[in-house]
C-alpha positions as a Markdown table, in Angstrom:
| # | Residue | x | y | z |
|---|---|---|---|---|
| 1 | Met | 0.0 | 0.0 | 0.0 |
| 2 | Ser | 1.8 | 3.0 | -1.2 |
| 3 | Gly | 1.3 | 6.5 | -2.5 |
| 4 | Ala | 1.6 | 8.1 | -5.9 |
| 5 | Arg | 4.3 | 10.4 | -7.0 |
| 6 | Glu | 4.5 | 13.0 | -9.7 |
| 7 | Lys | 5.6 | 11.8 | -13.1 |
| 8 | Pro | 7.9 | 13.8 | -15.4 |
| 9 | Lys | 6.2 | 15.7 | -18.2 |
| 10 | Gly | 7.6 | 16.5 | -21.6 |
| 11 | Thr | 10.4 | 15.0 | -23.6 |
| 12 | Lys | 13.0 | 17.1 | -21.9 |
| 13 | His | 12.6 | 15.0 | -18.8 |
| 14 | Met | 12.9 | 11.7 | -20.5 |
| 15 | Lys | 16.1 | 9.6 | -20.1 |
| 16 | Ser | 18.1 | 8.7 | -23.1 |
| 17 | Gly | 18.1 | 5.1 | -24.3 |
| 18 | Lys | 21.6 | 4.6 | -22.9 |
| 19 | Gln | 20.5 | 6.0 | -19.5 |
| 20 | Ala | 17.3 | 3.9 | -19.5 |
| 21 | Gly | 19.4 | 0.8 | -20.4 |
| 22 | Lys | 21.7 | 1.4 | -17.5 |
| 23 | Gln | 18.8 | 1.9 | -15.2 |
| 24 | Arg | 17.2 | -1.4 | -16.3 |
| 25 | Ile | 20.5 | -3.2 | -15.8 |
| 26 | Gly | 20.8 | -1.7 | -12.4 |
| 27 | Asp | 17.2 | -2.7 | -11.6 |
| 28 | Lys | 17.9 | -6.3 | -12.6 |
| 29 | Ile | 21.0 | -6.4 | -10.4 |
| 30 | Thr | 19.2 | -4.9 | -7.5 |
| 31 | Asn | 16.3 | -7.4 | -7.9 |
| 32 | Val | 18.7 | -10.4 | -8.1 |
| 33 | Phe | 20.5 | -9.2 | -5.0 |
| 34 | Leu | 17.3 | -8.6 | -2.9 |
| 35 | Thr | 15.6 | -11.7 | -4.2 |
| 36 | Gly | 18.6 | -13.8 | -3.2 |
| 37 | Ile | 18.6 | -12.3 | 0.4 |
| 38 | Ile | 14.8 | -12.9 | 0.7 |
| 39 | Arg | 15.0 | -16.5 | -0.5 |
| 40 | Phe | 17.9 | -17.3 | 1.9 |
| 41 | Val | 16.2 | -15.7 | 4.9 |
| 42 | Leu | 12.9 | -17.5 | 4.1 |
| 43 | Met | 14.7 | -20.8 | 4.6 |
| 44 | Leu | 15.3 | -20.0 | 8.2 |
| 45 | Pro | 12.8 | -20.6 | 11.1 |
| 46 | Tyr | 10.3 | -17.7 | 11.5 |
| 47 | Glu | 11.7 | -16.6 | 14.9 |
| 48 | Thr | 15.2 | -16.4 | 13.3 |
| 49 | Arg | 14.3 | -14.9 | 9.9 |
| 50 | Ile | 12.4 | -11.8 | 11.2 |
| 51 | Pro | 15.2 | -10.3 | 13.4 |
| 52 | Leu | 17.9 | -11.4 | 10.8 |
| 53 | Ala | 16.0 | -9.5 | 8.0 |
| 54 | Gly | 15.9 | -6.5 | 10.3 |
| 55 | Trp | 19.6 | -6.7 | 11.0 |
| 56 | Val | 20.5 | -7.1 | 7.3 |
| 57 | Val | 18.5 | -4.0 | 6.3 |
| 58 | Ser | 19.7 | -2.0 | 9.3 |
| 59 | Arg | 23.4 | -2.8 | 9.3 |
| 60 | Ile | 24.1 | -3.6 | 5.6 |
| 61 | Ile | 21.6 | -2.1 | 3.2 |
| 62 | Ala | 20.7 | 1.1 | 5.1 |
| 63 | Pro | 24.3 | 2.5 | 5.3 |
| 64 | Leu | 24.9 | 1.6 | 1.6 |
| 65 | Ala | 21.6 | 3.1 | 0.4 |
| 66 | Gly | 21.9 | 6.3 | 2.5 |
| 67 | Tyr | 18.8 | 5.5 | 4.6 |
| 68 | Arg | 20.5 | 6.6 | 7.8 |
| 69 | Glu | 21.1 | 10.0 | 6.4 |
| 70 | Arg | 17.5 | 10.3 | 5.3 |
| 71 | Val | 16.4 | 9.3 | 8.8 |
| 72 | Arg | 18.6 | 12.1 | 10.3 |
| 73 | Arg | 17.4 | 14.6 | 7.8 |
| 74 | Asn | 13.7 | 13.9 | 8.4 |
| 75 | Leu | 14.1 | 13.9 | 12.1 |
| 76 | Ala | 16.0 | 17.2 | 12.0 |
| 77 | His | 13.1 | 18.7 | 10.1 |
| 78 | Gly | 10.1 | 17.0 | 11.8 |
| 79 | Trp | 11.4 | 16.4 | 15.4 |
| 80 | Pro | 14.4 | 18.8 | 15.8 |
| 81 | Asp | 14.4 | 18.7 | 19.6 |
| 82 | Leu | 14.8 | 14.9 | 19.8 |
| 83 | Pro | 18.0 | 14.1 | 21.8 |
| 84 | Ala | 21.0 | 13.1 | 19.7 |
| 85 | Lys | 21.2 | 9.7 | 21.3 |
| 86 | Asp | 17.6 | 9.0 | 20.2 |
| 87 | Val | 18.4 | 10.1 | 16.7 |
| 88 | Glu | 21.3 | 7.7 | 16.5 |
| 89 | Arg | 19.2 | 4.9 | 17.9 |
| 90 | Leu | 16.5 | 5.5 | 15.3 |
| 91 | Cys | 19.0 | 5.5 | 12.5 |
| 92 | Lys | 19.4 | 1.8 | 13.1 |
| 93 | Ala | 15.9 | 0.9 | 14.5 |
| 94 | Val | 13.9 | 2.4 | 11.7 |
| 95 | Pro | 15.5 | 0.3 | 8.9 |
| 96 | Asp | 15.4 | -2.7 | 11.2 |
| 97 | Asn | 11.6 | -2.4 | 11.4 |
| 98 | Ala | 11.4 | -2.0 | 7.6 |
| 99 | Gly | 13.4 | -5.2 | 7.1 |
| 100 | Arg | 11.2 | -7.1 | 9.5 |
| 101 | Thr | 8.1 | -5.8 | 7.8 |
| 102 | Met | 9.3 | -6.8 | 4.3 |
| 103 | Ile | 10.2 | -10.4 | 5.3 |
| 104 | Glu | 6.9 | -10.7 | 7.2 |
| 105 | Ile | 5.0 | -9.9 | 4.0 |
| 106 | Tyr | 7.0 | -12.5 | 2.1 |
| 107 | Ser | 6.3 | -15.0 | 4.8 |
| 108 | Gly | 2.7 | -15.2 | 3.7 |
| 109 | Arg | 0.8 | -17.9 | 5.5 |
| 110 | Glu | 3.2 | -18.1 | 8.4 |
| 111 | Phe | 2.7 | -14.4 | 9.1 |
| 112 | Thr | -1.1 | -14.5 | 8.7 |
| 113 | Asp | -1.4 | -17.6 | 11.0 |
| 114 | Arg | 0.3 | -15.6 | 13.7 |
| 115 | Ile | -1.9 | -12.6 | 13.1 |
| 116 | Ala | -4.9 | -14.9 | 13.4 |
| 117 | Lys | -4.1 | -15.2 | 17.1 |
| 118 | Val | -4.2 | -11.4 | 17.5 |
| 119 | Thr | -7.6 | -9.9 | 18.7 |
| 120 | Pro | -8.0 | -6.4 | 17.5 |
| 121 | His | -9.1 | -4.0 | 20.2 |
| 122 | Gly | -9.6 | -0.3 | 20.8 |
| 123 | Pro | -12.4 | 2.3 | 21.2 |
| 124 | Gly | -13.4 | 2.0 | 17.5 |
| 125 | Leu | -13.8 | -1.7 | 17.3 |
| 126 | Ala | -17.5 | -1.7 | 18.1 |
| 127 | Ala | -18.2 | 0.9 | 15.4 |
| 128 | Leu | -16.2 | -1.1 | 13.0 |
| 129 | Asp | -18.1 | -4.3 | 13.7 |
| 130 | Ala | -21.4 | -2.5 | 13.5 |
| 131 | Ala | -20.6 | -1.0 | 10.1 |
| 132 | His | -19.6 | -4.4 | 8.8 |
| 133 | Ala | -22.9 | -5.9 | 10.1 |
| 134 | Glu | -24.9 | -3.2 | 8.4 |
| 135 | Gly | -23.0 | -3.5 | 5.1 |
| 136 | Arg | -21.8 | 0.0 | 5.4 |
| 137 | Pro | -18.6 | 1.0 | 3.5 |
| 138 | Ile | -15.5 | 1.1 | 5.7 |
| 139 | Ile | -12.2 | 2.9 | 5.1 |
| 140 | Leu | -9.3 | 1.9 | 7.2 |
| 141 | Val | -6.6 | 4.5 | 7.3 |
| 142 | Ser | -3.0 | 4.2 | 8.6 |
| 143 | Gly | 0.6 | 5.0 | 7.7 |
| 144 | His | 3.9 | 3.5 | 7.0 |
| 145 | Phe | 4.0 | 2.4 | 10.6 |
| 146 | Gly | 4.6 | -0.9 | 12.5 |
| 147 | Asn | 3.5 | -3.4 | 9.9 |
| 148 | Tyr | 0.5 | -2.1 | 8.0 |
| 149 | Asp | -0.3 | -5.5 | 6.6 |
| 150 | Ala | -0.8 | -6.8 | 10.2 |
| 151 | Phe | -4.0 | -4.9 | 10.6 |
| 152 | Arg | -5.1 | -5.7 | 7.0 |
| 153 | Ser | -4.7 | -9.4 | 7.8 |
| 154 | Ala | -6.4 | -9.2 | 11.2 |
| 155 | Ile | -9.5 | -7.4 | 9.8 |
| 156 | His | -9.6 | -9.7 | 6.8 |
| 157 | Gln | -9.6 | -12.7 | 9.2 |
| 158 | Arg | -12.3 | -11.0 | 11.2 |
| 159 | Gly | -14.6 | -11.5 | 8.2 |
| 160 | His | -14.2 | -8.3 | 6.2 |
| 161 | Asn | -13.5 | -8.2 | 2.5 |
| 162 | Val | -10.4 | -5.9 | 2.7 |
| 163 | Gly | -9.1 | -4.3 | -0.5 |
| 164 | Ala | -6.0 | -2.2 | -0.5 |
| 165 | Leu | -4.5 | 0.4 | -2.8 |
| 166 | Tyr | -0.9 | 0.3 | -3.8 |
| 167 | Arg | 1.6 | 1.9 | -6.1 |
| 168 | Asp | 3.8 | -0.2 | -8.4 |
| 169 | Met | 7.5 | 0.1 | -7.5 |
| 170 | Asp | 9.9 | 1.6 | -10.1 |
| 171 | Asn | 11.8 | -1.7 | -10.2 |
| 172 | Ala | 9.5 | -3.9 | -12.3 |
| 173 | Gly | 11.2 | -7.1 | -11.5 |
| 174 | Phe | 11.0 | -6.7 | -7.8 |
| 175 | Asn | 7.5 | -5.3 | -8.0 |
| 176 | Glu | 6.2 | -8.4 | -9.6 |
| 177 | His | 7.0 | -10.7 | -6.7 |
| 178 | Tyr | 6.4 | -8.0 | -4.1 |
| 179 | Val | 2.8 | -7.6 | -5.3 |
| 180 | Gln | 2.4 | -11.4 | -5.2 |
| 181 | Ala | 3.6 | -11.4 | -1.6 |
| 182 | Met | 1.1 | -8.7 | -0.6 |
| 183 | Asn | -1.7 | -10.6 | -2.3 |
| 184 | Ser | -0.9 | -13.6 | -0.1 |
| 185 | Ile | -1.9 | -11.4 | 3.0 |
| 186 | Ala | -5.3 | -10.4 | 1.8 |
| 187 | Gln | -7.1 | -9.6 | -1.5 |
| 188 | Pro | -8.1 | -7.7 | -3.6 |
| 189 | Met | -5.3 | -5.3 | -4.3 |
| 190 | Phe | -5.9 | -2.2 | -6.5 |
| 191 | Val | -3.0 | -0.6 | -8.4 |
| 192 | Arg | -2.9 | 3.2 | -8.1 |
| 193 | Gly | -4.2 | 4.7 | -11.3 |
| 194 | Arg | -7.5 | 5.6 | -13.0 |
| 195 | Arg | -8.6 | 2.0 | -13.5 |
| 196 | Gly | -7.4 | 0.8 | -10.1 |
| 197 | Leu | -9.2 | 3.7 | -8.3 |
| 198 | Ala | -12.4 | 3.0 | -10.2 |
| 199 | Glu | -12.3 | -0.6 | -9.2 |
| 200 | Met | -11.6 | 0.3 | -5.6 |
| 201 | Val | -14.5 | 2.7 | -5.5 |
| 202 | Lys | -16.8 | 0.1 | -6.9 |
| 203 | Phe | -15.6 | -2.4 | -4.3 |
| 204 | Leu | -16.1 | 0.1 | -1.5 |
| 205 | Arg | -19.6 | 1.1 | -2.6 |
| 206 | Ala | -20.6 | -2.5 | -2.5 |
| 207 | Gly | -20.2 | -2.3 | 1.3 |
| 208 | Asn | -16.7 | -3.6 | 1.6 |
| 209 | Thr | -13.6 | -2.4 | 3.4 |
| 210 | Val | -10.6 | -0.7 | 1.9 |
| 211 | Ala | -7.2 | 0.1 | 3.5 |
| 212 | Leu | -5.2 | 3.2 | 2.7 |
| 213 | Leu | -2.0 | 4.7 | 3.9 |
| 214 | Ser | -2.3 | 8.5 | 4.3 |
| 215 | Asp | 1.2 | 9.6 | 5.0 |
| 216 | Gln | 2.6 | 10.2 | 1.5 |
| 217 | Tyr | 3.7 | 13.6 | 0.1 |
| 218 | Tyr | 1.1 | 14.5 | -2.4 |
| 219 | Phe | 1.9 | 17.8 | -4.2 |
| 220 | Gln | -1.6 | 18.2 | -5.5 |
| 221 | Gly | -3.2 | 17.8 | -2.1 |
| 222 | Gln | -4.3 | 20.1 | 0.6 |
| 223 | Val | -1.8 | 21.3 | 3.2 |
| 224 | Ile | -2.1 | 19.8 | 6.7 |
| 225 | Asn | 0.3 | 19.6 | 9.6 |
| 226 | Phe | 2.4 | 16.6 | 10.7 |
| 227 | Phe | 4.7 | 17.1 | 13.7 |
| 228 | Gly | 3.7 | 20.8 | 13.5 |
| 229 | Lys | 5.2 | 21.1 | 10.0 |
| 230 | Pro | 3.0 | 21.8 | 6.9 |
| 231 | Thr | 2.9 | 19.1 | 4.2 |
| 232 | Pro | 0.5 | 18.4 | 1.3 |
| 233 | Ala | -1.7 | 15.3 | 1.7 |
| 234 | Ala | -4.3 | 13.5 | -0.4 |
| 235 | Met | -7.8 | 14.2 | 0.6 |
| 236 | Ser | -9.2 | 11.1 | -1.1 |
| 237 | Ala | -9.8 | 9.0 | 2.0 |
| 238 | Ala | -12.0 | 11.7 | 3.6 |
| 239 | Glu | -13.7 | 12.6 | 0.4 |
| 240 | Met | -14.7 | 9.0 | -0.3 |
| 241 | Ala | -15.9 | 8.7 | 3.3 |
| 242 | Leu | -18.1 | 11.7 | 2.9 |
| 243 | Lys | -19.4 | 10.8 | -0.6 |
| 244 | Tyr | -20.2 | 7.2 | 0.1 |
| 245 | Asn | -21.2 | 7.5 | 3.8 |
| 246 | Ala | -18.3 | 5.3 | 4.8 |
| 247 | Ile | -16.8 | 5.3 | 8.3 |
| 248 | Leu | -13.1 | 6.4 | 8.3 |
| 249 | Val | -11.2 | 4.5 | 10.9 |
| 250 | Pro | -7.6 | 5.0 | 12.0 |
| 251 | Ile | -6.0 | 1.7 | 12.6 |
| 252 | Tyr | -2.5 | 0.4 | 13.5 |
| 253 | Gly | -0.5 | -2.8 | 13.5 |
| 254 | Ile | 1.9 | -2.0 | 16.4 |
| 255 | Arg | 5.0 | -4.2 | 16.7 |
| 256 | Gln | 5.5 | -5.5 | 20.2 |
| 257 | Ala | 8.6 | -5.6 | 22.4 |
| 258 | Asp | 9.6 | -9.1 | 21.2 |
| 259 | Gly | 10.0 | -7.7 | 17.7 |
| 260 | Ile | 7.7 | -10.4 | 16.2 |
| 261 | Ser | 4.2 | -10.2 | 17.6 |
| 262 | Phe | 1.6 | -7.4 | 17.1 |
| 263 | Glu | -1.1 | -5.4 | 18.7 |
| 264 | Val | -3.9 | -4.3 | 16.3 |
| 265 | Leu | -5.4 | -1.0 | 17.6 |
| 266 | Val | -8.7 | 0.4 | 16.2 |
| 267 | Glu | -9.3 | 4.0 | 17.0 |
| 268 | Asp | -12.6 | 5.8 | 17.0 |
| 269 | Pro | -14.0 | 6.7 | 13.6 |
| 270 | Val | -13.2 | 10.2 | 12.4 |
| 271 | Pro | -16.3 | 12.4 | 12.7 |
| 272 | His | -17.6 | 13.5 | 9.3 |
| 273 | Ser | -17.1 | 17.2 | 8.7 |
| 274 | Asp | -14.9 | 18.4 | 5.8 |
| 275 | Ala | -12.0 | 16.7 | 4.1 |
| 276 | Val | -9.2 | 18.9 | 5.4 |
| 277 | Thr | -10.5 | 18.7 | 9.0 |
| 278 | Met | -10.9 | 14.9 | 8.8 |
| 279 | Met | -7.4 | 14.3 | 7.3 |
| 280 | Gln | -5.8 | 16.6 | 9.9 |
| 281 | His | -7.5 | 14.3 | 12.5 |
| 282 | Val | -5.9 | 11.3 | 10.7 |
| 283 | Ser | -2.5 | 13.0 | 10.7 |
| 284 | Asp | -2.8 | 13.8 | 14.4 |
| 285 | Ser | -3.7 | 10.2 | 15.2 |
| 286 | Leu | -0.7 | 8.9 | 13.3 |
| 287 | Glu | 1.6 | 11.5 | 14.9 |
| 288 | Ala | 0.5 | 10.3 | 18.4 |
| 289 | Gln | 1.4 | 6.7 | 17.5 |
| 290 | Val | 4.8 | 7.8 | 16.0 |
| 291 | Arg | 5.7 | 9.8 | 19.1 |
| 292 | Ala | 4.9 | 6.7 | 21.2 |
| 293 | His | 6.8 | 4.3 | 18.9 |
| 294 | Pro | 9.2 | 6.4 | 16.8 |
| 295 | Glu | 11.2 | 3.4 | 15.6 |
| 296 | Gln | 8.1 | 2.0 | 13.9 |
| 297 | Trp | 7.5 | 4.8 | 11.5 |
| 298 | Leu | 9.3 | 4.9 | 8.2 |
| 299 | Trp | 11.5 | 8.0 | 8.8 |
| 300 | Val | 13.3 | 7.0 | 5.6 |
| 301 | His | 10.1 | 8.1 | 3.8 |
| 302 | Asn | 10.2 | 11.8 | 2.8 |
| 303 | Arg | 6.9 | 13.0 | 4.2 |
| 304 | Trp | 7.7 | 16.7 | 4.1 |
| 305 | Lys | 10.1 | 17.4 | 1.3 |
| 306 | Pro | 10.5 | 21.0 | 2.4 |
| 307 | Glu | 12.5 | 22.1 | -0.7 |
| 308 | Lys | 10.0 | 20.5 | -3.1 |
| 309 | Ala | 7.1 | 22.0 | -1.1 |
| 310 | Arg | 8.6 | 25.5 | -1.7 |
| 311 | Lys | 9.0 | 24.8 | -5.4 |
| 312 | Asp | 5.4 | 23.5 | -5.7 |
| 313 | Ala | 4.1 | 26.5 | -3.9 |
| 314 | Arg | 5.9 | 28.9 | -6.3 |
| 315 | Arg | 4.6 | 26.9 | -9.2 |
| 316 | His | 1.0 | 27.4 | -8.1 |
| 317 | Leu | 1.4 | 31.2 | -7.6 |
């Protein structure tokens, strides 16, 4: 489940054939490398593979890919008063959680069998169950936090038909088997784009449940605050809730202290008002969870993009 990003426009932005060829070769090498690691780790017992995948991403891939610097940069912007020792801890802990999440998704049935033992709880659970019993559309909204497929699996196994929206990865080879892995958690999956959005809306209007991640930078969106900093966000989750009388429910798959098990927390539905107010509510909800469990949010993910935000603002003047 991932967000869209702006596509280059015009031929002046297009890569030359030689550049594109190099990129394709690089993608193939990356796919072979990552696929090899995934296949090796999947051979190990579940209790071993999850922390090992976290270690590999945190200690090997993150330094090489520059993820630690991204974490530092985003923390400096979004949480500037965080003590230095906590920043250094998060530079390792954030990619560790990302590695665990990835291999959990690839673990398929082993992962979902464990989630089957988790009972969702929270102040919004009764409203969620009531909406499902009535056949009312439900929109589950979360972020790149904990393991977002933990709550999707838990609600699916609670009897909901849970669809999810995702964006294809740029690396086509890796994307093919990654989407297959996500499909093993719950179906259907809808690829971001005109057709996928139309299919998702049809699915939602039929009284089903869809899961969305709300914490992407979306330059065409409305500005809301996250950690007190302005950032554009898509309004689609709230707009669909208002248009189709769906309940909009913040939900989280929170990793527990053992690093393997999860809590699935269902918060109260967001009151219907206007799209910006509702999505600010969603952003505040996610911020509270991130402050409580900062290592579980993807600080590698560029939520604010302050330089790009300034350029986008000038473009719309």
